[in-house]
PLY file of the C-alpha trace (Angstrom):
ply
format ascii 1.0
element vertex 85
property float x
property float y
property float z
element edge 84
property int vertex1
property int vertex2
end_header
0.00 0.00 0.00
1.52 3.31 -1.06
0.33 6.76 0.00
0.79 10.04 -1.82
4.17 10.35 -0.09
5.21 7.06 -1.82
5.89 5.51 1.58
4.90 1.83 1.45
3.33 -0.18 4.24
2.12 -3.76 4.34
-0.94 -5.21 5.97
-3.27 -8.17 6.24
-6.56 -8.09 4.37
-9.50 -9.18 6.53
-12.15 -8.89 3.80
-12.67 -7.33 0.39
-15.89 -6.15 -1.25
-16.82 -4.27 -4.40
-16.60 -0.98 -2.51
-13.48 -1.43 -0.43
-11.64 -3.53 2.10
-10.89 -3.98 5.78
-7.29 -4.59 6.76
-4.80 -4.57 9.61
-1.75 -2.37 8.97
1.38 -1.92 11.07
1.75 1.81 10.44
-0.97 4.42 10.91
-2.62 5.63 7.70
-3.43 9.31 7.19
-7.15 9.84 6.43
-6.26 12.96 4.41
-4.28 10.94 1.84
-5.23 8.65 -1.01
-3.51 5.27 -1.24
-2.63 2.82 -3.99
-3.68 -0.62 -2.73
-2.60 -4.00 -4.09
-4.43 -7.14 -2.95
-2.98 -10.44 -4.08
-2.18 -10.54 -7.80
-4.89 -8.00 -8.69
-4.19 -4.58 -10.17
-3.42 -1.64 -7.88
-6.48 0.46 -6.99
-6.81 3.95 -5.50
-8.46 4.08 -2.07
-9.02 6.40 0.87
-9.47 5.76 4.58
-13.19 5.46 5.44
-12.57 4.64 9.13
-9.78 3.47 11.39
-9.28 2.02 14.85
-5.93 2.11 16.62
-4.66 -1.10 18.18
-1.59 -1.84 20.31
0.25 -3.42 17.37
-1.08 -1.32 14.49
-4.35 -0.09 13.06
-7.50 -1.69 11.66
-8.73 0.33 8.67
-11.64 0.41 6.31
-10.53 1.61 2.88
-12.98 2.80 0.23
-12.04 2.18 -3.39
-12.18 5.39 -5.42
-12.95 3.71 -8.76
-16.44 2.51 -7.75
-19.34 4.52 -9.17
-22.62 4.95 -7.32
-23.44 3.82 -3.83
-22.41 0.50 -2.34
-24.81 -1.25 -2.19
-26.72 0.41 -5.05
-29.43 2.82 -3.87
-32.14 0.90 -5.74
-31.47 -2.20 -3.63
-30.39 -4.39 -6.55
-27.38 -6.64 -6.46
-25.05 -6.17 -9.45
-24.92 -9.34 -11.54
-27.96 -10.89 -9.86
-30.81 -12.18 -11.96
-34.47 -11.48 -11.27
-36.79 -13.45 -8.94
0 1
1 2
2 3
3 4
4 5
5 6
6 7
7 8
8 9
9 10
10 11
11 12
12 13
13 14
14 15
15 16
16 17
17 18
18 19
19 20
20 21
21 22
22 23
23 24
24 25
25 26
26 27
27 28
28 29
29 30
30 31
31 32
32 33
33 34
34 35
35 36
36 37
37 38
38 39
39 40
40 41
41 42
42 43
43 44
44 45
45 46
46 47
47 48
48 49
49 50
50 51
51 52
52 53
53 54
54 55
55 56
56 57
57 58
58 59
59 60
60 61
61 62
62 63
63 64
64 65
65 66
66 67
67 68
68 69
69 70
70 71
71 72
72 73
73 74
74 75
75 76
76 77
77 78
78 79
79 80
80 81
81 82
82 83
83 84
């Protein structure tokens, strides 16, 4: 994970969704910055800090992907890719 200052930090992904991810990181992330996030072998994606919680050995963060359009979940209540009833 790289911030705008190009300082890299590593973390452990707890879960990933269409709209973002939750992770544990060793170094505190600045909520004013945008980050480039790489998960596994996938492409890097831009993200910002949605929330964070300090822990004794690091920080648990929720990161929101910046390349997702619309609300997550969609405002109309549909699930993308789901078929009708």
